[in-house]
N, C-alpha and C positions, 0 to 999 in steps of 0.2 A: 292416316288418310282422313280427309275431311272435305265436305262440300262447302264452298264459299262463293257467293255471287254466281251460283249456277255452275261453277267449275270445280273439278276435283283437284285438290292439292295434297301433296304428301311430303312430310318432314319427319325426321326422327323425333320421337316424343321425349326429347331431352333438352332441358334448359341450358342455355349457353353460359350461365353464371356458374352453376355447379351441376354436376352430372346427375340430376334428379329428374324424374318424369314431370312434365308440365301438369298432367292431370292428377297427380297425387294418388293414382290408382283407381279413381272412380269413373274414368272415361270422359270427364267434363273438361274440355279444353278452351271453350269460348268464354270471353268476358261476359258480364251480365247484359251488356248492350248488343252482343253478338258481332261486334266489329273487329275484335282482336282475339288471338290466342292468348291465354292467360296462364302464367306459371303460378300454381297455387302455393308453392313454397316461398317464392320471392316477390310475387306481385308484378313480375315483368310482363309487358305487353308486346306482342309480335304482330306485324301485319300478315294476315293469312296469304295474301297474293305473292308476297316476296320473302317472307320469313324474317324480315328485318325487325330487330328489337327497337321499339320506339320509346319505351319507358322502362326504367328499372336498372339494376346493377350491371346489366350487360348491354346497355344502350349502344347501338351501332353494330353489334354482332348479329349474325344471321343463323337461323336454324339450319341444320344440315338437310338439304333437299333430297328426297327419295326419287329415283327414276322408276317410272312405272308405265304400264300400258293396260288398256282395257280391251278385252276380246270377248265378245258374246256375253257382255254384262259381268265378266269376272275380272277383277283387278289382279294384275301380275306385277310383282316387283322385279325389276331387271337385275341381273346377276351382280353387277358391280355397284349396287346401291348401298349406302348413300354416296352422292357425288363427293368428290374429294377436292373441290375448288377452294 
């Protein structure tokens, strides 16, 4: 889960190139300029609003989106998350 442009977005923390976490375990997922999610292992860049990989070995692939809801300030993942589209 992350906040981008004032909106909450949620994706699996797994690169689409190889099944490794984007953050490398340190919790940092944004590129230096804050405009993309960044895979620390492969250098892939993803658009936070869509999950689309715009640069790197998995260009054109999308992060797996998580279904979630916010109730009383608490984030709840929906039962069938992530989406299987």
